[in-house]
C-alpha positions, -999 to 999 in steps of 0.1 A, spaced: -253 701 -576 -231 676 -595 -194 676 -586 -168 678 -613 -149 647 -624 -113 646 -636 -115 635 -673 -80 621 -672 -88 595 -646 -124 586 -653 -115 558 -677 -92 542 -652 -118 537 -625 -134 503 -621 -153 486 -593 -130 465 -572 -143 438 -548 -122 435 -517 -115 398 -513 -109 399 -475 -136 384 -454 -155 409 -433 -144 440 -454 -157 450 -488 -150 482 -506 -161 495 -539 -144 526 -552 -168 554 -562 -175 562 -598 -166 598 -589 -128 602 -586 -115 611 -552 -147 607 -532 -148 581 -504 -180 579 -484 -178 575 -447 -206 577 -421 -200 598 -390 -209 577 -359 -225 592 -329 -210 589 -294 -175 582 -309 -147 602 -294 -123 595 -323 -124 616 -354 -142 600 -383 -140 609 -420 -170 626 -434 -175 616 -470 -200 643 -478 -198 657 -514 -197 692 -500 -160 697 -492 -167 728 -473 -181 707 -444 -148 688 -439 -127 697 -410 -90 705 -413 -81 672 -396 -100 651 -421 -86 670 -450 -51 665 -437 -57 628 -432 -69 624 -468 -38 642 -480 -17 617 -462 -36 588 -477 -30 602 -511 7 603 -505 7 568 -490 -10 554 -521 19 566 -542 45 553 -518 29 519 -517 32 517 -555 70 524 -553 79 503 -523 94 469 -530 82 436 -514 109 437 -487 101 473 -478 64 466 -476 69 437 -453 93 456 -429 69 486 -428 39 464 -421 58 446 -393 66 480 -377 30 492 -380 16 461 -364 39 466 -335 28 502 -332 -9 493 -333 -32 483 -305 -55 453 -299 -83 467 -322 -60 470 -352 -45 436 -345 -80 420 -345 -89 439 -377 -58 425 -395 -62 390 -380 -98 387 -391 -91 402 -426 -61 379 -433 -77 346 -422 -88 336 -458 -51 339 -468 -44 306 -449 -70 287 -470 -57 261 -494 -73 278 -524 -54 309 -518 -22 288 -515 -29 272 -548 -37 304 -567 -7 322 -552 17 294 -563 3 298 -598 9 336 -598 43 335 -580 59 301 -587 92 311 -572 78 318 -538 69 295 -509 32 294 -500 30 267 -474 2 262 -448 11 273 -413 13 245 -386 -12 253 -358 -25 235 -328 -58 229 -347 -40 213 -377 -18 192 -355 -47 180 -333 -68 172 -364 -40 151 -379 -36 132 -346 -73 126 -343 -77 113 -378 -46 91 -379 -56 76 -345 -84 57 -363 -69 26 -379 -96 26 -406 -80 57 -422 -50 42 -439 -39 75 -456 -43 110 -444 -35 135 -472 -21 167 -458 3 192 -474 36 198 -456 34 228 -433 59 252 -418 64 256 -380 71 292 -370 77 300 -334 85 338 -333 90 368 -355 126 359 -364 113 326 -379 88 345 -400 115 369 -413 138 340 -420 110 321 -438 104 352 -461 141 358 -465 139 392 -449 170 386 -427 206 391 -439 222 359 -453 245 342 -428 275 321 -435 280 285 -427 298 291 -394 271 314 -380 245 289 -392 263 261 -374 263 282 -342 226 288 -345 220 251 -348 240 245 -317 221 272 -298 188 258 -310 197 224 -299 204 238 -264 171 257 -264 151 226 -274 165 206 -244 195 187 -259 195 150 -266 179 141 -234 148 163 -239 116 145 -248 105 174 -270 125 188 -300 114 218 -321 119 217 -358 152 232 -370 144 260 -394 180 259 -408 178 223 -419 185 218 -456 150 207 -463 136 236 -443 115 262 -460 139 289 -449 169 274 -468 176 294 -500 174 274 -532 202 281 -555 185 273 -588 156 296 -581 161 332 -590 137 355 -572 133 392 -575 112 413 -552 117 446 -569 88 464 -586 60 439 -581 34 438 -608 0 452 -600 -27 426 -597 -64 425 -587 -55 437 -552 -37 469 -562 -66 490 -575 -65 518 -550 -71 552 -566 -52 584 -558 -74 612 -548 -71 648 -556 -82 676 -533 -92 712 -540 -66 735 -526 -68 772 -520 -42 780 -546 -43 750 -569 -69 726 -581 -47 696 -577 -26 682 -548 11 683 -551 25 648 -555 55 641 -531 80 617 -545 90 587 -524 121 594 -503 141 572 -479 126 591 -450 90 585 -460 87 553 -438 97 574 -407 71 600 -417 45 572 -420 53 560 -385 49 595 -371 15 599 -389 4 565 -376 11 575 -340 -10 606 -343 -39 590 -360 -71 580 -341 -84 545 -339 -108 549 -368 -82 565 -390 -58 536 -384 -86 512 -392 -93 531 -424 -56 531 -434 -53 493 -428 -84 485 -448 -72 505 -478 -36 493 -474 -47 456 -476 -60 464 -511 -25 475 -522 -8 443 -510 -2 413 -533 -4 376 -522 31 376 -509 26 405 -485 -8 391 -473 8 358 -466 36 375 -446 10 395 -425 -10 364 -419 20 344 -406 33 373 -386 0 378 -369 -3 340 -362 30 340 -344 21 371 -323 -13 358 -315 2 329 -295 23 350 -272 30 334 -238 21 362 -215 27 342 -183 63 335 -193 69 372 -199 58 382 -164 83 383 -135 86 348 -119 72 359 -85 41 374 -101 36 343 -123 39 321 -92 13 343 -73 -12 340 -102 -7 302 -105 -12 298 -67 -49 305 -71 -54 274 -94 -65 241 -81 -40 212 -80 -57 196 -110 -55 228 -130 -18 232 -121 -11 197 -133 -28 205 -166 -9 238 -170 24 220 -164 18 201 -197 16 232 -218 54 238 -222 87 235 -204 85 270 -192 50 265 -177 62 232 -161 90 250 -143 65 277 -131 39 252 -120 65 231 -101 76 259 -79 78 252 -41 59 284 -32 28 273 -50 27 238 -36 35 250 -1 2 269 -2 -16 238 -15 -2 217 13 -11 242 40 -47 243 26 -52 206 32 -46 182 61 -14 164 51 -10 128 61 28 128 53 55 152 64 65 177 37 101 178 25 110 214 17 139 206 -5 135 217 -41 160 191 -54 138 163 -40 106 177 -54 97 196 -23 61 205 -14 48 192 -47 61 157 -41 47 157 -6 13 168 -20 13 142 -46 24 115 -22 -4 125 2 -30 125 -26 -19 90 -38 -19 77 -3 -55 90 4 -67 74 -28 -51 41 -19 -69 43 15 -102 48 -2 -97 20 -27 -79 -4 -4 -47 -6 -24 -16 -12 -3 18 -29 -3 21 -57 22 53 -66 40 55 -96 63 79 -95 93 89 -129 108 110 -133 138 89 -143 168 88 -181 175 54 -178 191 22 -158 187 26 -120 184 4 -105 211 10 -67 209 24 -40 186 31 -3 189 45 22 163 59 57 163 73 73 131 96 46 117 99 26 149 79 -6 155 78 -26 188 63 -60 191 57 -84 220 52 -121 217 43 -153 235 80 -163 232 86 -138 261 106 -114 239 103 -78 229 115 -70 193 122 -36 177 119 -31 140 127 -4 115 96 3 94 116 20 66 134 -12 56 113 -36 77 144 -51 93 149 -63 129 170 -39 150 170 -54 185 156 -82 206 151 -79 243 147 -109 266 139 -108 304 102 -115 309 93 -149 323 60 -152 304 43 -137 273 44 -100 266 8 -88 262 13 -51 259 41 -27 247 44 11 246 70 36 231 80 60 258 105 80 237 127 74 206 153 59 230 130 41 255 102 15 254 81 -3 280 65 -38 280 39 -55 302 38 -92 307 18 -121 320 45 -123 347 29 -92 365 58 -69 357 64 -38 336 99 -35 322 116 -4 308 141 -9 280 168 14 266 173 13 228 205 16 209 239 -1 209 238 -2 247 203 -16 249 194 -31 282 166 -33 308 167 -1 328 140 -8 353 115 -34 363 83 -20 378 65 -42 404 31 -35 418 4 -54 399 -10 -86 414 -21 -100 380 -11 -101 344 -6 -67 327 -30 -67 297 -28 -32 284 -6 -1 285 -6 35 271 21 62 273 15 99 267 37 128 278 58 115 308 30 92 322 27 55 316 -6 38 325 -9 1 329 -41 -20 334 -41 -54 350 -61 -84 358 -61 -73 394 -88 -47 384 -65 -17 390 -49 9 368 -14 23 378 1 56 367 39 56 365 60 88 363 86 78 336 109 107 345 119 88 376 103 54 369 82 57 401 45 49 408 25 81 407 -10 69 416 -32 38 416 -68 40 402 -94 17 416 -131 13 406 -135 -15 381 -151 -47 393 -132 -70 370 -101 -72 349 -90 -41 329 -85 -52 293 -85 -19 274 -70 15 278 -63 48 260 -58 85 268 -62 119 251 -32 136 234 -24 157 265 -28 129 290 -54 148 309 -81 122 306 -76 84 309 -101 59 295 -103 23 307 -125 -6 297 -131 -37 318 -146 -71 318 -174 -56 339 -187 -41 306 -181 -5 317 -160 24 305 -145 47 331 -131 82 325 -104 93 349 -89 127 355 -51 122 355 -43 153 376 -61 141 408 -71 104 399 -108 110 401 -133 91 381 -154 118 363 -178 95 344 -188 59 341 -204 47 308 -223 14 310 -222 0 275 -250 -26 279 -230 -51 260 -230 -88 268 -192 -93 267 -161 -76 280 -147 -43 266 -117 -56 248 -103 -25 232 -106 14 234 -93 41 211 -97 78 216 -91 108 193 -103 143 198 -139 142 213 -147 106 201 -141 73 218 -144 39 201 -150 7 221 -150 -29 210 -171 -56 226 -180 -89 210 -183 -83 173 -196 -47 176 -179 -13 177 -195 17 194 -186 53 189 -191 76 219 -188 113 226 -168 110 258 -174 146 270 -211 138 274 -211 100 274 -236 99 244 -237 69 221 -233 82 185 -232 50 164 -228 13 166 -213 -10 139 -216 -47 134 -180 -53 122 -170 -89 126 -188 -122 131 -164 -132 158 -149 -112 187 -130 -80 179 -96 -81 196 -85 -46 188 -98 -13 175 -81 19 163 -98 53 157 -80 78 135 -96 112 127 -82 124 94 -100 158 92 -121 172 120 -134 201 98 -147 179 70 -154 157 91 -136 126 81 -122 96 101 -112 60 97 -121 32 121 -99 1 120 -108 -32 136 -91 -66 139 -109 -98 150 -106 -135 157 -119 -142 122 -85 -132 108 -98 -101 90 -88 -65 93 -115 -40 83 -116 -2 80 -142 23 69 -152 59 72 -169 65 105 -192 91 89 -208 65 66 -192 76 33 -174 50 12 -172 12 13 -159 -11 40 -124 -22 30 -111 -56 41 -75 -68 44 -68 -105 45 -35 -123 47 -30 -137 82 -34 -174 86 -50 -171 120 -69 -146 141 -54 -111 146 -45 -102 182 -35 -65 178 -37 -37 152 -24 -1 151 -21 25 124 -8 59 115 -14 81 84 4 59 59 1 23 71 -16 -4 92 4 -28 113 -12 -60 125 0 -89 148 -14 -124 146 -13 -158 162 4 -171 130 37 -157 145 39 -129 119 36 -91 117 21 -76 86 27 -40 75 0 -27 51 16 4 34 -8 28 16 19 53 4 30 56 -32 30 21 -47 53 31 -75 83 38 -53 
């Protein structure tokens, strides 16, 4: 059965191709009949475009009535009214409607559309929108010097909805004083004169938002064009054959908003698809710009700061550094102390964190630690030479920023490592000082070839507090942990001194030759001694018993020992051996120097990884260090003019003493400071 056609409107019907990408609609040759397909498994109401009107539900009929009324309203609305209503509808819509409009209006930003729109509306501004893609393309092309000219039309930079409205002159006109105030406020938002970034000023005279006096524009009653061919449908009513046409009233926009809130998702999509056909080039350009601004919403900046910090704390330090380059807001969020405190706690820090936000706080500490570790791997350091001894420097010891050295000139010198300046000089020994130890921040000890151990007080009242006698030969080595001081001598004995009272606590005997090397664990429970008899003895400090003897099998004396955690390093000849002292097992042996190794220092950087550094100094004048687990290269430090007598290290530096009467500080911390 053929449906009736209104003879008054048949001649006005023509096929219209919808120009928007992704959506094409041709009006039916039968007036008032739009075909829709009902989708299965869709909870939303769909329009049923069956020719049999009796099958339509009341909801679908009501929706079609509303579309009829909206078609008339759109014809009567001015350009400003359309833009404001579209803005409000976009804000009421959800993500699906946003994606629909975004996809449909993308061709609007094409240059052909801009050219044709300028021809149709010469009084309007149709300027390409500045986007990240366009800016990166310009930067990439102009970077190549072979491209002398890069033709590109001037673009507009819109940051928010207010800029879009101002660009389309939808905001009320402001006077000169208000405009000056806006300029001042914008200059503050953009960071002032000292800020490295400055956003374009939309109120500049050459800006696209500045009204042009000689151009007279009128937005009232826009002429219909090829995009306005949307037909008005008629519905069969119970009492009449035609629908009653409702005139446009000031309240019709509010009624549209209420209808829009009650529509389902498919009904909203249908309305937007048909509404786009009623818009001219000006409104389409407005929608495209409005959607472009809203599509780049900074969601992280809109969240509460504590929630943003919690989200960012799950990123890696590299990702945080990249995120901090996005904007000023992101940089402030990524530099928060809470985030970097977690990063510092997750890694083994080689430097002490400074929890002061004004000084950079935890982030500065993390950066300094990362730079320092990289410098250790690559062998990059800043060298400072300390000169003061008039003879060979025989021994060094460091703790925090305090450096103590003993020399062949019979003096003990105290240095400040922060500024590398001499603090104090102690004299009193009759012969060269072969060993030094730091007892506390205010007390040091020294052992000499004159068979004595002297205790010195630091500060303005510095003096020799005690002279400890007992050894029958030169004191070659010393170590101090907790309140015990152990000294090893040429008389083949090791003496334990209680530094709380400066009294002899116990004498350990067992070696068959001179004791040249000594070290202890962090708690001073186990003491390790190396002798010219080529053996290593492990002593229990509590009762003075020798719990284990390790015969190294070397051909020369044990010249140096260094213990950390469960590992013990011993130097004999030109070789270094790593032992597991709890079992006495030999783990690894390195051929480090061609000549005899004078000193060795073991430093475990991370026991969980595992990772550790072994530092050696020899008579060949070289200082070498490498990873004890075999990863990475062997780094070599050279600079002394003669063989190196002693070496020690902490997390940030290596300190070496040489026969050339100098001390060198090899600093691996941030070289840019």
